[in-house]
Structures are given as structure tokens and as C-alpha cells.
C-alpha positions in Angstrom: 66.0 -25.4 23.1 63.6 -24.3 26.1 61.8 -21.8 23.8 61.6 -24.2 21.0 60.0 -26.7 23.5 57.4 -24.2 24.9 56.6 -22.8 21.7 57.9 -19.7 22.2 59.9 -19.3 19.4 56.9 -19.8 17.3 55.1 -16.9 18.9 58.0 -14.8 18.6 58.1 -15.7 15.0 54.3 -14.6 14.7 54.7 -11.6 16.7 57.4 -10.4 14.4 55.3 -11.2 11.2 52.6 -9.3 12.6 54.5 -6.4 13.5 55.8 -6.3 10.1 52.3 -6.4 8.8 51.5 -3.6 11.2 54.5 -1.4 10.0 53.4 -2.2 6.2 49.8 -1.3 7.2 50.6 2.0 9.0 52.9 2.8 6.0 50.3 2.5 3.5 47.9 4.6 5.6 50.5 7.6 6.1 51.2 7.1 2.0 47.3 7.1 1.4 47.0 10.0 3.6 49.6 11.9 2.0 48.3 11.1 -1.3 44.5 12.6 -0.2 46.6 15.7 1.5 48.1 16.2 -2.0 45.0 15.9 -3.7 43.1 18.2 -1.2 46.1 20.6 -2.0 45.3 20.5 -5.6 41.6 20.6 -5.0 42.1 23.7 -3.0 44.6 25.2 -5.7 42.1 24.4 -8.4 38.9 26.0 -6.5 41.1 29.0 -5.9 41.8 29.4 -9.5 38.2 29.0 -10.5 37.0 31.6 -7.8 39.5 33.7 -9.3 38.5 33.2 -13.0 35.0 33.5 -12.1 35.6 37.0 -10.4 37.3 38.0 -13.3 34.7 36.7 -15.6 32.3 38.5 -13.6 34.3 41.8 -13.6 34.8 41.6 -17.4 31.0 40.8 -18.1 30.4 43.9 -15.9 32.7 45.9 -17.5 31.4 44.7 -20.8 27.7 45.6 -20.0 28.7 48.9 -18.6 30.7 49.6 -21.9 27.5 48.5 -24.3 25.2 50.7 -21.9 27.7 53.7 -22.1 28.2 53.2 -26.1 27.4 56.6 -28.1 27.9 58.2 -24.7 30.9 60.7 -24.0 33.5 59.6 -22.2 33.2 61.4 -18.6 34.8 61.2 -15.4 33.9 62.2 -12.0 34.6 65.6 -10.9 35.8 64.7 -7.7 35.9 61.6 -5.3 36.1 61.9 -1.4 36.0 58.9 1.4 33.9 60.7 4.1 34.9 59.6 7.7 32.2 60.4 10.4 32.7 63.8 11.0 33.1 64.9 7.1 30.2 62.6 6.5 27.4 64.4 8.9 28.8 67.8 7.7 28.2 66.7 3.7 24.6 65.1 4.9 23.9 68.4 6.8 24.3 70.4 3.6 22.4 68.1 1.7 19.6 68.5 4.3 19.9 72.2 3.8 18.8 72.6 0.8 15.5 73.9 -0.2 14.4 74.3 -3.9 10.7 74.9 -5.4 8.2 72.1 -5.9 9.7 69.0 -7.5 13.0 71.0 -7.6 15.4 68.2 -6.0 15.7 65.0 -7.2 16.6 62.0 -4.9 17.2 58.4 -6.2 18.7 55.2 -5.0 20.2 53.0 -7.9 20.5 49.7 -7.1 23.7 47.7 -7.9 22.2 46.3 -11.0 22.8 49.6 -12.6 19.2 50.4 -14.0 18.9 54.1 -14.0 15.5 55.7 -13.5 14.5 57.8 -16.6 14.7 61.0 -14.3 18.1 60.6 -13.3 19.0 60.0 -16.9 17.2 62.8 -18.3 18.8 65.1 -15.6 22.4 63.7 -16.0 22.2 63.9 -19.5 25.7 62.5 -20.8 26.8 62.0 -17.2 24.4 58.8 -16.5 27.4 56.5 -17.2 28.9 57.7 -14.0 25.8 56.6 -11.8 26.2 53.2 -13.3 29.6 53.0 -12.4 29.2 54.4 -8.9 25.7 52.0 -8.5 24.8 51.1 -5.9 24.5 54.4 -4.7 22.1 57.6 -4.0 21.8 60.2 -6.5 21.1 63.9 -5.5 20.2 66.6 -8.1 18.7 69.7 -8.2 17.2 71.6 -11.0 19.4 74.2 -11.2 22.5 72.1 -11.3 24.0 73.3 -8.0 24.1 69.9 -6.6 24.7 66.8 -8.6 26.5 64.0 -6.6 26.2 60.4 -5.9 26.6 59.4 -2.3 27.1 55.8 -1.1 25.2 54.7 2.0 26.2 52.7 4.9 22.7 50.6 4.4 20.8 50.5 1.3 17.4 51.6 1.1 14.9 49.9 -1.6 15.1 51.8 -4.8 13.2 54.6 -5.3 13.1 58.0 -7.3 11.3 61.0 -6.8 11.1 64.9 -7.0 10.4 67.1 -3.8 11.2 70.3 -2.8 14.3 69.1 -0.6 16.4 66.1 -0.8 15.4 62.9 0.6 18.1 62.1 3.3 17.5 59.3 5.7 20.2 59.3 8.8 19.8 55.8 9.0 21.3 55.2 6.0 24.6 57.0 6.7 24.9 56.7 10.5 24.4 54.3 13.1 20.9 55.2 14.8 18.5 53.7 17.3 19.4 50.5 19.2 21.1 47.8 17.2 24.0 45.1 17.2 27.1 45.1 15.0 29.2 42.2 15.0 32.8 41.3 13.2 33.5 37.9 12.4 36.5 36.1 11.0 37.7 32.4 11.3 39.4 33.0 14.5 38.0 36.5 16.3 34.9 37.5 16.8 33.4 40.6 18.7 29.7 41.8 18.9 28.5 45.1 20.3 25.1 46.6 21.4 25.0 50.3 20.6 22.4 53.1 21.2 23.7 55.5 18.0 27.4 55.5 18.1 27.8 54.5 21.5 28.5 51.1 22.7 26.6 49.7 25.5 28.3 45.9 25.6 30.4 43.8 24.0 31.0 40.0 23.9 34.0 38.5 22.3 35.6 35.0 21.0 39.1 34.8 20.2 40.0 30.9 19.3 43.1 29.4 18.7 43.0 28.3 15.0 45.8 26.6 13.4 47.7 28.4 10.6 50.3 27.0 8.4 53.2 27.6 10.5 51.3 25.8 12.8 51.4 22.6 11.2 54.1 20.7 12.6 54.3 17.1 11.9 50.7 16.8 10.8 50.1 15.5 7.3 48.2 18.0 5.0 44.8 16.3 4.9 44.9 15.9 8.7 46.2 19.3 9.3 43.2 20.7 7.1 40.9 18.6 9.1 41.9 19.6 12.3 41.9 23.4 11.1 38.5 23.0 9.9 37.2 21.7 13.1 38.6 24.4 15.2 37.0 27.1 12.9 33.7 25.2 13.3 34.0 25.2 16.9 34.7 28.9 16.8 31.6 29.7 14.6 29.6 27.4 17.0 30.5 29.8 19.7 29.7 33.0 17.5 26.5 31.3 16.7 25.5 31.2 20.5 26.8 34.8 21.1 24.6 36.3 18.2 21.5 34.2 19.9 22.0 35.6 23.3 21.6 38.9 21.6 18.6 40.9 23.3 15.2 40.7 21.4 14.7 44.5 21.2 17.2 45.3 18.7 16.1 47.6 15.9 18.9 45.4 13.4 21.7 43.0 13.7 25.0 44.2 11.0 27.7 41.6 10.5 31.0 42.4 8.9 33.9 40.3 8.3 35.4 37.3 6.2 33.0 36.8 3.6 32.8 32.6 4.2 32.5 33.4 8.0 29.8 35.9 7.6 28.0 33.7 5.1 28.0 31.1 7.7 26.2 33.3 10.2 23.9 35.4 7.9 20.6 33.9 9.2 21.5 36.0 12.4 21.8 39.4 10.5 19.9 41.8 8.8 22.5 43.4 6.8 25.9 42.0 5.9 29.2 43.4 4.2 32.9 42.5 3.9 35.7 43.6 6.2 39.4 43.0 6.4 39.8 44.5 10.0 42.1 42.5 11.8 43.8 42.5 15.4 42.4 41.9 19.0 38.6 41.5 19.0 37.3 44.6 20.5 39.9 46.8 18.5 39.2 45.2 15.2 35.2 45.6 16.0 36.0 49.5 16.1 37.8 49.5 13.3 35.0 47.5 11.5 32.5 50.1 12.8 34.2 53.0 11.5 35.1 51.6 8.2 31.2 50.6 7.5 29.8 53.9 8.5 32.2 55.8 6.2 30.6 57.2 2.9 31.8 57.8 -0.4 31.2 61.1 -2.3 31.4 61.3 -6.0 30.9 64.5 -7.7 28.7 64.0 -11.0 
């Protein structure tokens, strides 16, 4: 009775009503967030499928183009394929550098990834030119006696060229770490960049960020989990940008490898980029990526 006299009963009823409205609003908000999360999951799945299909279409179109280009050519295979780690790579390069011929007896060419083969290469290889298209982008070395006939993939692609000389054109900078340069590995949660003089690393800087993955989702809704994870990745890449921006100004080049999307978002700092699946602690992953990048592939044509 006292509550009613003082108007407290009315206030209590109003509080109960407002709390009920609040709870309904929270429930609607959570339902909407879950709906957005489900939509985001479906969108991501659709985008992933689109990317897979686009990749597959590109592969098939490339196969079709190469098949059409090879129409009428004999079905040939490489005489051998070898992955050249640094020691073996240097041995093969030394052999190429040691070859001497008469005037215009050594053909060197770089065939870009569009598969456009120079006439001199095509005429020298005759029915094996399809192998060069399959290997592109690649360097091609052929001598007029047929003693040397190979395709060698460089770490750093030169501009396309084709020339006959009395020796093969072999630039160490295409295959080996030379000069003073930076080499970095970037992933969504890991970053390391070293300054190198030749193959010796003289300094290194790392960034390691705890980025949520699926098992860290906990009680978060899908939409909130994805938002928080993207924010963490953005902060990580901002730290990577600062590290790249602080690199010395006297470098010959900057090479950046790693996850394709992360590399793309930082490519303004790089002269050369490439993918890499190196993982683990930053410095160890950097060393693995460095070795992989400077590994060459030799194909005997």
C-alpha cells in the first residue's frame, strides 16, 4: 500500500516494461547479428567458390591456348627436370658461364609468362618449342651444336630478350642474392624483414601478432569474430608498413614474399613480389622463404 501511495508500484511496472523492451531489443539485435554472420559466411563461401572457379577457368584457358599453339607439334616431354638448391644452382650456372662458342653460337633468351616465343628460339628448338611455352616464364639457353639445350627459371625475371653471342648471357643477379637489398616475409600474423649483403643477413626486424583463428572464436558471433580478426590483421599490416618504411634508403631492391593477399596490400614497398608458404617463427620462416625464393628449376629441353 505504501508503494502505491508513493507511486513506486507504477515505477516498478514501468521498469519491468522497459526491461522487457530492452531484452526484446537485445534478442532482435543478436538475431540480426547472427543473420549477418550467416550471410557473411555464405558470402565468403561464394567468394571462395568464385575464386576457385576463376582459377580453374584461367588454368583451362591457358591449357587451351597452349594446346592450340602446339597444334600440329609433336607430343614431347622434358628430358629431365631438377630443382636447384643454392649449391647445385651455382654449379649449373658456372657451367653455363664456362661455355664458349664461335660468333653467334650461343642463344640466350628470356620468354615471358605470356608464352610468346621469339622466332630464334622457335627455329632452334624445332618441334620442342612447346616445352618452352610450358616452362615460361623462363630463360632459354641453346648452343648451335645442340650440346646445351635447357630452360632455367630465374628468381628475378629480367626483361624479355633474345640474342646470339659467343657465350651465354647469365646475370648472377637473376639467380643469386647480390648487392645490398631487403627481403621480407609477410603473413596475416607473422612478418620478418632482413637487410642482406649478398647472401649474408646483416639485420632483421620481426613482427608477431596474435590474430584470432577459428578455434579462438569463443562466444563471439560470426560477424563480430570476423570483424575483430580483420581489425587485428589490419593492425598487424600497419606495423609491417612501419617496418618497411624504416628500411635503409641505400638498398638496391626490396623483395617481399608470403601470403598473396598480405603481399598485395604491402606491394607499394616492394620492387619484386612472390608467393611463399613458409610458416613458423618469424626468423626461421624468413630463412625458409629466402632459400625457397633463390631456388631455381632446370628443365632439359
